[in-house]
N, C-alpha and C positions, 0 to 999 in steps of 0.2 A: 595088846596094849589096851588098857581101859580108857575109853573116851570120857571127857568131862560131860556129865548129863546136862548141865546148864548150856554149854556150847551147842550140844546136839539139839536142844529145844529151840535155841535162837536160830539155828540153821534151818530147822524144820519150819518155823514160823516165817522166815524170810522166803523160803521156797514156796510156801503156801500163798504168800502175798504176791509173789511174781506170777504164779499160776493164775491167781484171781484176776490180776491186772490184764493178763493176756486174754482170758475168757471174756472179761468186761469189754476190752477193746474190740474183740471180734464181734461181740453182741451189738455194740454201737454201730460198727460198720455194716453189719447185716441188717440193722434196723433202718438204714437210710432208704427212703422211698425211691423207687425206680423213677427215672425222668419222665415227665409228662410229654416232653419233646426236646429235641436238641436245642442248644443255646442259639445256634444259627437260625434255625427255623422260627424260634420264638421271637428273635430280634426282627426277622423279616416281617412277621405278622404285625409287630408293633409299628414299624416304620411304614408299612403299607396302610395301616389304619390312620397314621398321622398324615399321610399324603391325602387320603380321602377327606380328612378334616380340613386341611389347607384348601383343597379344591371345592369344599362345600358339597361333596358327594357322599355323605354319610350313609352307611348301611345299617347301623345300629344292630350288629349281630348279637345273638344270645341275650336278647332282652324280651323274650316271649314268656308267656305263662308256663309253657312246656319246659323251658330252660330253668325257670324258677323252681319248678317241681323236681327237675333232675338234680340240680346242685344242692337242693335241700337235703339230699341223701348223703352228700359228701362233696368236697371240693378238690379239684386238681388243676390249679392255675398253671399257665404255661410260662409266666414271667413274674418277677417281683420288682416293685419300684419303691425307691425312697425318694419322695418328692416333698416340696415345700407345701405348707398349709394354705398358701395364698389361694383365695377363692377363684382366681382366674386361671388356675392350672390343674383342674381335675383330670387325673390320668385316664379314667374310663372314657371321657369325652374327647380329649385331645388325641387319643389313640384309637378312637372309634371302636371300643370293645364293650363287652357286656358282663352279665353275671357269671362269676366263677372264672373269669379269664385272667385277671391280674390280682396278685396279692400286693396290696398297697399299704405302705407306711408313710404317713404324712406328719411333718413337724416343721415349724417355722425355721427357715434357713436350711432345710434338708440336712440337719446335723445328725451324727450317729453316736448317741450315747449307748450305754450297755443294753438298755431296754430295746432300742432300735436294732442293735446287732442281734440280740436273741430272737427278736421277731422275724428278722430276715433268715436267721438260722432255722427257725421253725418251717418257713416256707420252702427251704431247700431240702432239709432232711426228712420232713414229714409229709410234704405236699408234692414233691417232685420237681420243683423249680430248678432250672439250670442256668438261668441268666438273671442277674440283678442289675437294674439300671439306677444310677444316681442321677436325679434330674434337678438341675438348678434352673433359674430363669432370670432374665434381665430385670433390672429395677427392683430387685428383691428388697423388701422392707427390712427384714432382719439383718441382711448384710449391710444395708445402708446405715442402720443404727450402729452396727459394729465399726464401720469405717468412720462414722462421725464421732466415735469415742464415747458413746453413752455410758460404757462401763466405768469410765474414768470419772463420771459425774455421779457415782453412787447408784447407778442403775444396773449394777453387775448382777448376773444370774447365770444359770447353767447354759442357756442358749448363747449369750454373747461370749461366754468363756469358750464355748466350743468353736465359735467363729473367729476368735482372736488369732489363731495360727494362720488362717488364710489371709487375714488383713495384714499381718506382719510380713508374710512371705511375698505378697504382691505390692507392698509399699514401695513407692518410687518408680514403679514400672510405667512405661509410656501408655497413654490412653486414659479411659475413665476408671477411677479407682474402685468404684463399686462393681463395675462389670469385671474388672481384673480380679477382685476378691471373690466374686461369684464363681469364676472359672477355677481359681485356686482352691476354693472350698470343695468343689466337686472332685478335683484331683486328690485332695487330702482325704476326703471321705472314702473315695474309691480305694485308696491305699490302706486306710484304717480297716475297712471291712475285709479286704483281700488278705491282710496280714493278721486278722483277728484269730484268737485261739479257736473259735468256733468254726471258721470257714477256711482257714489258710490251707489245710491239707487238701481240700477238694479243689481249691484254686490252683495249687501247685501241680496236682495230678491232671489238670485240664478238664476235670468233671464239671467245674463251675466257672462261668465267666462273669466278671464285674465290669460293666461298661458305664460310661458317663455321657450325659447330654445336657444341652442348654436350650430351654424353651424360649422362643421369641414371642412376647406378649402381643406384638403388632401383627406378625405374619402367621403365627400359629405353628411355625416350623420348628422341629427338633434338630438342632445341630449336634451331630455325634462328635464327641471329643476323641482325638487320637491317643 
C-alpha cells in the first residue's frame, strides 16, 4: 500500500518535535544546580541567626575581606528570601548573615509578580537554593495602604493590585485588619510561588520548600507560619 507522502511528512515532524521536547526537558532538569545544603539545615541557620539578633549576640559571619574575595568568584547562597523593602527589615541583619549567604529579593509588600518569581527561580535552579522564605512584617506600610483602600482613590498600581486578594481574603476577620492582611498576603504569596510554572515541579517532588514568616518590628523575632 502506498502511503500519502504529506501524511508521512506530518508524522515525521510530529515525532521530531516530541523528541526535541524530551531532550529539552532532560537538559533543563540536568541543568538544575545541586543544592548548597538541605532546606532543613538552611532554615536552621536562618533561625539561629535571628535568635542571635534578638539576643544582641551578633556574630557577623562571612563579612570579612577573605569572604568578599571568595564570593567574588561565584555565589552559592543557602537560602532565598522574598522580603519587604521596609528599611527596618534588612534580611542579612535580622538573620545575622553575611556576603553570599542569602539571595534576597525585596519589594514593598513582599508581593510576587513575574519578575520576582523568575528571580527566585534563578536562585533555586542556578545557585542551589532549596528553601525560599516569604517574609512579611507587622505594621507594613504597603499593606496598610491596601487595607485603607488607596487603590479606590485613584492610586491604583501593580503593588496595591497584588495586595488586594489578601485584603479581600482577610476582610471581616477578628483582630487588626492590617496584621490579618499581612499574614494572608504571606500565605497567598507562598501558594503563588509554590504553584508557579517555574517552581511547582520541585515543590511537588520535595526538592524545594517554600516557608513563610512574620517579622516583629518591636522584638526582632521571626514567627514561622504553619
